[in-house]
N, C-alpha and C positions, 0 to 999 in steps of 0.2 A: 588380557583384553577379552571381554565377553561379547557375545552376539548382541546382548541388550545395549551395550555401549555403542556398538556400530549402528544399530537402528536408531538410537537417540544420542548422537554425539554431543549435543548441547548440555547433557546432564552433568551435574557436578561430579558424579562418580566416574563418568567417562573421562573428564579432564584429569582427574586424579590417576586414573589407570595409565594415561599417556605419560604423566609426570613420573609415575613409579617405574615405567618401562625405560626411563632415561633416554627418550627419543631426542635426538639432536636434529632440529629442523633444517639446518644448513646441510647436514650430511644426508638427511632424508631426501630433499629435493634434488640433490646431486647424484644420488645412487639408486633411488627406487622409482623407476619410470612408471610403474603401474600406479603408484600412489599419486603422482603428479597428473597422470592421464585421467584418473578418476576424479581428482580435485577439479581439473578443467572441465570435465564432463558435468559435474554438478552445476557449474555456472552456465554451460551451454544449454542444459535442460531448463535452468531457471529462466533464461532469456526467451527460449523458444516455447516452453510448455507450462511454465509456472510450477514445476516440481523439480526435484533433483535427480530424477531418473531411477532406474532399477539399481539396487545395491550390488556391489561387487561380491563375488562368491567367497572371497577371503576376508575374514573379519578384520584383520589388521589393515588391509588396504582400504576397506570401507571407512573404518574409524579415522585413520590418519589422513584420508583425503579431505576430511572436514577442516582441519586447521590449514591445509594447503589452499583450499578454496578461499578461506578468510584472508590469507595472504594475498592471493590474486585480486580479490575485491579491494584490498587496501592499496595494492600497487596501482590499479587502474583509477581508484579514487573518483568515481562518478556517482553522484547521489542516486541517479536512476538505477544504477547497478546495485547499490546497497539496498535500495527499496525492493527491487524485484528478487534479489537473492534472499533477503530475509523472509519475504513472503513465500518463496518457493520451499525453503527449508521448513517453515512452519506448516505449509500445506501438506508436505510429505509426512511430517511427524503426525499431523492431525489424521491423515489417512491411516497411518500405521496404528496409532493408539486407539482410534475408533474401531478398527478391525479387531484389535486384541481384546478390548474391553467388551465387545459384543460377541466374542467367539464362544462356541460351545465348549463344555468341559472336555470333550474328546479332543478338540483342536488344541486347547490349552495344554493338555498333557503332553503334546508333542514338543512343546517348548521347554527348554531347561530353565528359562527365567523369562518372565514377561513383566511389563509395566502395569502396576495396579493404579487405580484411580487415586487411592490415598497417597501413593508415592508421588504421583504426578502433581497433586495439590501441594504436598509438602515441598516439592522441588521449587515451587514458585511462591512459597509462603502464603498459600491459599487455604491451608488446612483450617486455620482459625476463623477466617472470614466466611467460609462456606459451611453452611449448616444443613445437614440432611433433615428432611421433614417426615412426618408420619403419613400413613396411607390416606388420611382424610384431609390433608392440608391443601390439596388442589395444585400442588407443585412438588417436584422432586427435592428441590433445595431452596434455601434462602441465602442470599449473598449480602454481606454488609455493603451499604451503599457506596462507601469509598472505594472498595475493591471493584465493585460493579462499574463505577464511572471510569476507573483507570483502564480497564480492559475492554469495556464495551465501546469506548471512544473510537476504537479502530474499525468498528463495524458500521456498514452502511444499511440504511433502511429505517423506516419510522418505528418499527417494532423494538429497536434498540434504544430509542430515546427515553430518557427517564420520565419525561412527562406522560408517556404512553404506558408506563408501568405502574402497577399498584405498589405503593410504598408504605410499610408499616413497621414501626419500631426501628427505623433506620436500616431496614433490610428489603431486598428486592427478590421476589419469587422467580425462579427459572426452572426449566426442566433440564434433564441430563444432557440432551443434545446441545442446548445453549451453554451449559457449563463447559462442555468440551470445546465449543467455539471460543469461549473466553480463555481456555488453556492454550488454544492455538495462538491467540494474541500474545499471551505470555511467552510462548516459544519464540515468536517473531522478535519481540523486544530482547529476549536473551541473545538470540543470534546476532542481532544488529548492535548490541551493546559493545562499545569499544571500537567499533569500526568507523572509519579506517584507522589503522595504527601504523606507526613508523616501521618500516621493514629494513633490516640490516642490509648493507650493500651486497654481501656474498650471496644472500638468499635472493635478492632482487635480480642479480646478474644471472643466476641459474634459471630464473623464471621469465626472462626477457621475452622470449618468443611466445610463451603462453599468454603473458599480459598483453602483448601486441595483438594477438589473436582475439582476445576479449574486446579490445578497443575496436577492432574491425567489425566484430559482431554487433556492437552497440551502434556503430555508424550505419550499419545496413538496416537496422530495425526502424520501422515506422512507429516511433514511440508516441506520437500524438494520439494514436488510436487507444492508447492505454490510459489517457488522462481521465481521471474521475475524482478530481479534487477541486473545490471551489474556494480560492483564496483571493478575494478582490485586490488585496494589497499587492499581489504579484502579477496582476493583469498588465498587459501592455498599455502604454499611455492612451492610445486611441480607445480601447475598450473601457478603461477606467473613466474616461471622459463621457462616453456614451452611457455607461451605467449611472454616472452621476447625473446626467441630464434626465434620465428616466426617473431616478429617485427624487429629483427636485420637481418633477411634474412638468418638465419642459416639453414642448412639441418636438417630435423627431420626424424628419423626412422618411419616406418609405425606405430608401436605401440605408439610412442609419439604423432604422428599426430592424431591417433584415440583417445587417452586419452584426449587431449586438445579440440578436436572437440566434443567429447561426453560430456565433462564437460560444454562447452559453450552452447550446445544444452539443457542440463539439467537445466541450470539457465535461460532459456527463450529466448535465442538469435535465430533469424531466420536464415535460410540457407543463405540468401543474406548477412546478417551482418557478418556471419562467413566467407563466401567466400571473402568478402571485406578485412577482417583481414589478410587472407592468401595471398593476391595479391602481397605483397612485398617479399614473399619467393621465392628464386631462382628456386625451383622446382615446382612453382605454374603453374597449368593448370586449367583454370576456369571450363571446362566441367568435368574433372576428379574430382576436389575438390567438385563441386556441387553434383556430383553423390555420392561421399563418405559420404558427410554430410547427404544427403537425405536418404542414406542407413542406417546410424546410427539412424536417427530419425524415421525409419520405413516407410518412404514415398515410397521407391522403394524396400522394402523388407518385409517379413511377421513378422519380429522381430524388436522391438524397443530396441536398445542397450543402456545400462546405463553406467555411468562413472565407470571406473575400481576402485575397492576398494583399500585401502592402501596396502594390502598384494600383490596385482597384480602389483601396481606401483613399489613396492620394487623389486619384482622378475624381472622386466624389466629394472631396473636401473633408473626409472623415479622419484623415491622418492628423492627429492633434498631439502636441507635446512630445514630439520625437526626442528620444534620449540616446545616450552612448550605446546602449545594448542594441537598439534599433540599427544604428549605423555601423558599429564595430563588430558585433557578435553575430547577429542574424543577417546583416547586410540588407536590411529592408526587404526581407523575403516574405514573412508570413506571421500574423499575430499569434498563431498557435505555437510556432517555433519559439517566439519570444517567451510565451508563457511556459512552455516546456523547459526552456533554459532557466527561468527563474525558479521553477519547482526543483530542478536538479541542483541548483546552487543554494537553495534555502536550507537553513537549519531545521531540525525536527520540530522545535517549538514554534516555528513560523508556519508550519503546515497544518494549521487548524482550519478544518473545512467550515465554511460559512454556514452549512446546513446542520451543523452540530449545536446550534443555539438551543436554548431550553424550551422555547415555545414558538409556535408558528407565527404569532403576532410579533415576536421580537426579531425574527430572522430578516424580514425585509428591512427593518430599521438598521440592523447591524450591517447589511450589505451597503446600504446607502451611506452610512457614516464612514465605513471603511473606504469607500470610493471617493470621498471628498478630498 
């Protein structure tokens, strides 16, 4: 087992090293406390900080803690944990390979082995789709559009949308920093691939306490603050109804406009995106709408307003289409809790952000159609 494998445990070579060592996972979790502790620590850091923390000083412990962490994620089997853990492993790997690739020759010489960019690209079958350009090309690399779309889909921001990129001969120009961001996306997908998986009973029994600890951590987190995904199909019925009314151009009372605007703000939409949604409404006035949304998010007021709770929605007559999740799962507590639950339970293919449409003009229509 090499230090390189411990730094990047998702590599195919790292997996092969573990297999060649003949490690028995059931025996490992029963006898090697340090490995289990570090595996649990990876998840604790993922939930609290968005990374997997500092590496253990022993290469073997650090490398083997990765499969233990994946076992714990599978035992707990919560989508939000899978999402946050995958991102944390990818963020840590990104920090490490960005540092290594940008290191000086003197620093590199202190390492017995480091990860090269070529090796990183080959690991994820990106060597062929990524083409290095000449000094006068205006970009460091050109990426085949299929590969670009696959990995840029995970990134937020207008600069990643294909419509905002020059496209020639089926290739997209990017710089080296952007290429490494795409590699980060590839790492996240590799880490999450196959999770969760069935865990044999002997292993599950040894990790009962650790799995319960992770569940407690999840219960204590205010995960609604982490939402930055807009999937209208998964909205609570009340918000789907209000969004539908907006998109059909129906008049909304002030409390209804406030509720849908506060909800959209709470799930990560920008003022510009919300204003665009409201443009089709007959009572739309851009200046007034922008002021109201900025007021809700606290940009023009001392208070940041939150989405009304279910009880408030009911009192104003905005609670429409109540379903089993409202009554049985969230117990009529809060629209954001409903949406968080739907996100956690959704399959990966369902989590297509509405803002990832190909054009600004198409996005509003997509949201309205989804909400119908």
